[in-house]
C-alpha positions, -999 to 999 in steps of 0.1 A, spaced: 514 -173 -491 507 -137 -482 471 -126 -477 462 -90 -483 443 -71 -457 414 -67 -481 413 -103 -492 378 -109 -477 365 -74 -482 333 -89 -497 332 -63 -526 311 -82 -552 304 -74 -588 268 -71 -600 270 -106 -615 284 -120 -584 257 -107 -562 229 -120 -585 202 -138 -567 191 -158 -598 196 -196 -597 189 -221 -625 165 -250 -623 194 -273 -622 207 -255 -591 174 -261 -573 173 -298 -584 209 -302 -570 199 -285 -538 169 -307 -531 188 -339 -538 217 -329 -516 192 -319 -489 177 -354 -490 212 -369 -488 220 -347 -458 187 -360 -442 199 -396 -447 233 -386 -432 218 -372 -401 192 -400 -397 219 -427 -399 240 -407 -374 211 -399 -350 196 -434 -350 223 -448 -328 219 -421 -302 182 -431 -301 192 -467 -295 217 -460 -267 196 -477 -240 189 -510 -257 225 -513 -270 238 -504 -235 216 -530 -219 225 -558 -244 262 -553 -241 262 -543 -204 280 -510 -211 287 -480 -188 277 -445 -200 313 -438 -208 316 -470 -230 284 -463 -248 295 -427 -254 327 -441 -270 307 -466 -291 281 -442 -304 300 -410 -306 338 -411 -303 343 -441 -326 324 -422 -353 341 -389 -346 377 -401 -346 375 -415 -381 351 -389 -394 375 -361 -386 406 -381 -395 392 -388 -430 374 -355 -433 405 -333 -438 421 -353 -467 387 -359 -482 379 -321 -480 412 -314 -498 402 -340 -524 369 -324 -530 386 -292 -540 404 -311 -568 381 -339 -580 346 -346 -593 324 -338 -562 293 -355 -575 309 -389 -578 325 -384 -544 292 -377 -527 275 -407 -544 303 -430 -532 301 -416 -497 264 -423 -494 269 -459 -506 296 -464 -480 279 -450 -449 246 -467 -458 263 -501 -462 281 -496 -429 248 -488 -412 235 -521 -425 266 -538 -410 259 -521 -377 226 -539 -376 243 -573 -385 268 -570 -357 267 -597 -331 293 -582 -307 305 -549 -293 337 -550 -314 318 -557 -347 295 -529 -340 324 -506 -332 342 -514 -365 310 -509 -385 304 -476 -367 339 -465 -377 329 -473 -413 299 -451 -410 322 -422 -399 346 -427 -428 317 -427 -453 300 -396 -439 333 -377 -439 332 -377 -477 297 -363 -482 294 -329 -465 324 -308 -478 317 -315 -515 280 -309 -509 287 -274 -495 312 -267 -523 287 -277 -550 259 -256 -535 283 -226 -533 291 -229 -570 254 -234 -580 242 -203 -560 258 -168 -561 270 -152 -528 238 -133 -519 218 -165 -521 243 -189 -504 230 -185 -468 195 -189 -481 204 -221 -502 224 -236 -473 196 -229 -449 173 -249 -472 200 -276 -472 200 -275 -434 163 -286 -434 178 -320 -440 191 -320 -404 157 -316 -388 140 -341 -412 169 -366 -406 167 -362 -369 129 -367 -370 133 -401 -387 163 -409 -365 142 -403 -334 106 -413 -342 115 -440 -368 142 -456 -347 120 -455 -315 91 -471 -332 111 -498 -350 131 -506 -319 100 -512 -298 84 -533 -325 114 -552 -340 145 -545 -320 176 -523 -325 193 -545 -351 163 -544 -375 161 -507 -370 197 -502 -382 191 -526 -412 161 -505 -423 179 -472 -420 210 -484 -439 190 -500 -468 169 -468 -472 201 -448 -480 215 -469 -508 191 -456 -536 202 -421 -529 237 -429 -540 224 -438 -574 202 -406 -575 233 -384 -569 252 -401 -598 223 -398 -622 207 -365 -614 234 -341 -604 258 -323 -628 292 -313 -616 294 -275 -618 323 -253 -627 341 -237 -597 329 -201 -592 355 -175 -581 340 -145 -564 353 -111 -571 368 -91 -542 391 -119 -532 428 -116 -541 437 -135 -573 467 -152 -557 444 -173 -536 419 -184 -563 440 -214 -572 422 -248 -568 456 -262 -557 458 -243 -524 471 -265 -496 456 -271 -461 485 -251 -447 475 -221 -468 438 -226 -458 447 -228 -421 468 -197 -424 440 -179 -442 415 -189 -415 437 -176 -387 443 -143 -406 406 -137 -407 392 -129 -372 357 -132 -386 364 -168 -399 381 -177 -366 351 -166 -345 326 -182 -369 343 -216 -367 347 -213 -329 310 -204 -325 297 -231 -348 320 -257 -330 307 -248 -295 271 -246 -307 273 -282 -318 284 -292 -283 257 -272 -267 229 -282 -291 236 -315 -308 259 -328 -280 231 -323 -255 205 -338 -278 227 -369 -282 218 -378 -246 182 -364 -245 165 -398 -253 184 -414 -224 176 -383 -202 139 -388 -208 141 -426 -202 160 -422 -169 144 -391 -154 108 -397 -165 107 -435 -168 97 -435 -204 104 -463 -229 127 -457 -259 97 -457 -282 78 -432 -260 109 -409 -258 113 -412 -296 77 -404 -302 80 -373 -281 112 -360 -297 106 -370 -333 78 -345 -340 98 -318 -323 127 -324 -347 105 -330 -377 77 -304 -373 92 -276 -351 127 -281 -364 117 -280 -400 94 -250 -393 123 -232 -377 145 -240 -407 119 -226 -430 117 -194 -409 155 -193 -411 154 -196 -449 129 -167 -450 151 -146 -427 182 -153 -449 161 -143 -479 152 -110 -462 188 -104 -452 202 -111 -486 205 -74 -494 218 -65 -460 254 -66 -448 264 -102 -441 273 -96 -405 236 -94 -397 234 -131 -404 259 -137 -376 240 -114 -352 208 -134 -360 225 -166 -349 239 -150 -318 206 -137 -305 187 -169 -312 214 -190 -296 211 -168 -264 174 -174 -263 178 -212 -269 204 -213 -241 179 -200 -216 154 -226 -227 180 -254 -224 189 -244 -188 152 -245 -179 147 -279 -195 172 -296 -173 165 -275 -142 129 -286 -140 117 -320 -127 82 -317 -142 76 -336 -174 50 -312 -187 73 -282 -184 102 -301 -198 80 -311 -228 72 -274 -236 109 -264 -232 119 -292 -256 96 -277 -282 114 -243 -277 150 -255 -273 154 -282 -300 142 -261 -330 167 -233 -321 196 -258 -324 190 -259 -361 191 -222 -369 229 -219 -370 234 -244 -398 225 -225 -430 238 -191 -420 271 -205 -406 278 -226 -437 267 -197 -460 290 -173 -443 319 -198 -444 315 -203 -481 314 -165 -487 345 -159 -465 367 -185 -482 379 -183 -518 366 -210 -543 398 -231 -540 394 -233 -502 357 -238 -498 356 -276 -494 388 -275 -472 372 -247 -451 341 -269 -447 363 -298 -437 380 -276 -410 346 -267 -396 334 -303 -397 366 -314 -380 362 -290 -350 324 -293 -348 324 -330 -349 351 -333 -323 329 -313 -301 296 -330 -310 306 -366 -316 337 -371 -295 338 -347 -266 301 -344 -259 292 -382 -258 324 -391 -240 326 -362 -215 289 -363 -206 291 -401 -202 322 -399 -180 307 -371 -159 274 -390 -155 293 -421 -143 313 -399 -119 282 -381 -104 259 -411 -102 274 -428 -70 277 -394 -53 240 -384 -53 209 -399 -37 192 -409 -69 219 -421 -94 194 -420 -123 194 -382 -120 232 -379 -127 226 -374 -164 202 -345 -158 226 -327 -136 254 -330 -161 233 -319 -190 222 -289 -169 258 -278 -165 265 -283 -202 236 -261 -212 255 -230 -201 280 -235 -230 254 -219 -252 265 -185 -237 300 -192 -250 288 -199 -285 267 -167 -284 298 -146 -277 317 -160 -307 289 -151 -331 287 -116 -318 325 -113 -322 322 -127 -358 296 -100 -366 318 -73 -351 348 -83 -372 327 -86 -404 313 -52 -398 348 -38 -395 357 -55 -428 324 -40 -444 309 -75 -449 
């Protein structure tokens, strides 16, 4: 399928640039934000529980990285692409409800597991369930909100990440110290099941909205993944956006995957103490930063869209400097302050990136476009980061005087990848500016 050079010109009619949203749109947004929080909490809880799980099953860092991250990522990304294609053709509300039920039930089975292999299989089930939730959620929000409000709406949706991480860190840390890691997983899984029913009862499936300014021959809801990949590669702005968001998940969320273990090993904290430190940073500072991002997106709604990408670039650069300082220092009080500065910035990219993605893809490709981003980002975040960092930590540990410090040195090196992500967001803004977006 040929793609005209002006296929993402971004020229919108007055109706398409409307910033008015119905009450039903807001209800849908708030429910999907809550579902996203459950998603992140169920995913984040296992990274909080790395140390007790590692100790019980006598695992290496590489093995625990595979169990908690890679096993989820392999099946998440493998199921994500076909489920993303399905979301562009089927009832998205029902798909989200089923996905919530599956990943919550699998989290319960994680808690019931009595061996490494049972836990591994249950973790795979979590990944398959979660793969069916995010692409249709992005697509529904894009249809409920017009282009000028999409980055704003998806930034609101992104608040679910900080709230979910808060519960995944503080809640899991407290429950683990009080009742153990198995009970912790049971509680988190059971809390998610009512939200599946809420999605089915309270969300109405919207009609798919086709933005003007996009060539009519790519409006079809039956576009293939091959056509979507081709469209992505043809747009340099989309390519750099997806590359930047992928690397930023390695830099931010990949590093945070190991931060609880970093605090336990470097500063001799318990899992509960580390969770109590990190939880409020995610919940309070992370949510506050997401609210600030929402307001910034609202202010930028009448500006060229490339400014949203520039905003992510500059904030990522600042966050990179904080992350380097975090792992370079050996003083807890300084590290604590830098955690309050670094962690909130890792949330900023979510809403603007997803909003730009939904605006740059035609309606028939939006869920598949989200699936492509989730494929690359979760390979970086859930597969490469846990496994690579674990392997490097195992490699470095016997070669230094204090093996417990190996994780800190590896995380320090990984912190510099934030500079790579910054470059891609600047490049995305440059290409969008050329295309008058």
